[in-house]
Structures are given as C-alpha cells and as structure tokens.
N, C-alpha and C positions, 0 to 999 in steps of 0.2 A: 140214895137211890134216885135215878133220873125219873122224872114223870113222863108219861107217854104223851107225845104231841096230840093235840086235840083237833087239828085240822091240817090240810095238805100243806099250807104255807109254812106252818110251824114245823111240820115233818121235813119239808125241803130245807128249811133253815138249819135244822139239826143235822141233816145229812151233809150239808155243805161244810159244816165245821168239823166233821170227822176226818181224821188223817186217812190218806190213801192206804189201802191194804187192810183196813179194819172193816169187817163185814157189818153192814147196817143191821140194827136190831129190828127195824120195821120192814114192811114189804118193799119191793122194788118200786121205783118211781115209774109209773106208766107214761111213757114218752112217745110223742108223735111228731112228725115233721110236716110242715106245710110248704108246698112248692107251687109257684106260679110262673109260667112263661107267657108272655103276651102276644107272641106271633107264632105262626106255623112255619117260619123259615127254617131251613136245614140247620143253620147255626144255633137257633133257639131250640130245635128238636134235640140236638146234641147236648145243649145245656140242661134240658129237662132230664134226659137220661143220666147225665153226669151227676146232677143234683140228687136224683133218686138213689143212685148207687152210693154217692158220698154220704147222704144222711142215713141210709140203711147201715153202712159200716160204722159211722160215727156213733149212732145210738147203740148199736149192738156191742161196741167196744167199751162202753161204760158199764162196769159191773153193778152199779147202783140203779141202772135203768132197765126197764123192760120195754121193748119195741111193741107198740100197739098199732102202728100204721103210718103210712105216708098218705097224706091228703093232698090232692093236687087239682089245679085248674090249668088247662092247656089251651093256649091261643085265646085267652080271655082277658079282658081289661081288668085292671085292679081298681078302677075308679068307683065301682059300685058292687057292694057285697051281694046284691040281689042277682047279679049276673054270674056268680061264681058258686056253682053247686058243691064243689069240693070244700070250699070255705064254709058254706052253710052246714055241710055234713060234719066238719070238724067242730064247729060251734055246738051243734046238736049233741055230738058225742061228749063234749066237755060238760054240757049241761046235764047229761045223763050220768055223769060221774065215771066215765070210762077212761079219762085222760087226766094226768096230773101235771104234765109239762109239755109245752109246744116249742119246737125249735124251728126257726125260719132263717133263710139265708140273709135277708135284710128287711128292713122296715118297708122299703119300696116294693118288695115282693109280697109282703103281708097285705098291704092296701096302699092306695095312693090318694085316698080321700081322708083328710085329717079327722073329720068327725067319725067316720066308720072305724078308723084305726083306734082312736081314743076310746070310743064306746066299746069296741070288742076287747081291747086290752083291759079296760076297767071291769068289764063284766067277768072276764076270766080271772082277774085278780080277786074280785069279790067271791068267786067260787073256789079260791085257793089254788088257782092254776097259774103257774108262771109261764111267761113267753120269753124266750131267749132269741134275740136278733144277733146272729153271729157276726155279720160285717161291722155292726156298730158296737159289738161286745156289750150289749145292753140286756139286762134282765128286768122284766117288768116288776119284780118284787123288790128291787132296790129302791132306796129312798129317793134318789135323784132322777129316777126313770120318768116320772110324770112330765117334768119340764123338758127333758131331753126328747122324749117321745113327741110332745107337742111341737117342738121346733123342727125335728127331722120330718115328721109327718106333714107339716105345712110346706116344707121344702119339696118333698116328694110330690105333693099335690100340685104345686106350682110347676114343677118339672113336667108332670104329665099333661097339664093344661097347655104348656108351651109346645110340647111335642105335637099334640093334637092340632093346635093352631097352625103350626108349621106344615104339617101334613095336609091340612085343608087348603092352605094357600098353594102348596105345590100341586095338588090335584086340580085346583082351579086354573092355575097357570098352564098346566099341561092340556087341560080341556080347551082353554082359549086358543092354544096353538094347534089344536086338532090332534094332539097325541093321546093315545089311549093307554091307560095303565093296564098291565097284564095281571097285576095282583095288588092287593092293598096290604099295607103293613099295619 
C-alpha cells in the first residue's frame, strides 16, 4: 500500500508520476497564476487580458488542479516586490496555505530582480509550493532549477536595467531638444 504524502512537494511529485486518466487519490492541487504587465499601453492591456483568459483556461483544463485565483500587477515594474501588491498578496496566500502551485508566463514576468526572484522561489519551495515558468519550461521543484533560475533571473535583471537606462537617455535627449513626451513607458 502506498504511503500518504506528508507535504505538498511530495504530493505534487506523486501526482506528476500518475498516468493521465487516473484520478488522484489526494485532493486537487490548488493552483494560481501570476500575471504582470509593465505598461498601460493598449498592446500591453491586450496582453494582460489575453494572459488572464489563457491561464484561467489552462488551469481549469487540468483535472488535477483547482483554480484558486489569478494574481496580477498591472502597469507596475517588476524590479521591486514592494511595488507589486498582487505579488505580495500571492506570497501572503501561499504562506497562509491557500496555494499549492503557482503558474507564471515567464521568469521575467515573475520578477526582474535576481535576489527577489530567488528569495521568493526558495521561500515557496520551502513551503512545498512549486512555481512553474511556462516560457522557460521550468519547475522550481526540479533539481536543476536553482542554477537555471539564478542565470535567467540575472539576465532578466540586466535587461530591465538596460531598458531603464535607454529610456532615461531618450527622455534626456528629448528634453534637451525641447520635445515633450506625451506619456512614459
């Protein structure tokens, strides 16, 4: 007779090895999505709505998952977790035991600060909560995830810094030419 998993990580591992079509013996995995778009431009607004619809359908289509919510930050930077109330609420709900798994479009949508990314993923991992980054096809519970997460998070942080630097330079140049920006990205 199989022993009952003692924590969420073991539970998810046992679920992952079950063939499709076999009903899980345990409760459904409480799954949430995290979405972040960094600007309020129309194209980004559509991206936000598209991601929300996609993740709702994606989570609900998995018979082993139960949708517990979509957490989001709209037109907010990913460089600091303190400026993202949706992310903070997600983390709080994870700490309260309301979530077993988090799905995110990509690592750069989760956070662009390497330290924040690693700390959040490690904290969730310690709580037995897996984070799946779809674009990178990376699950935080996998053995190789720590190295890959560190590398990708550092690249995302540098990309964010470069974009910010380029925007500051563009604003400065426009200002020196007497041009006024109608909006900030």
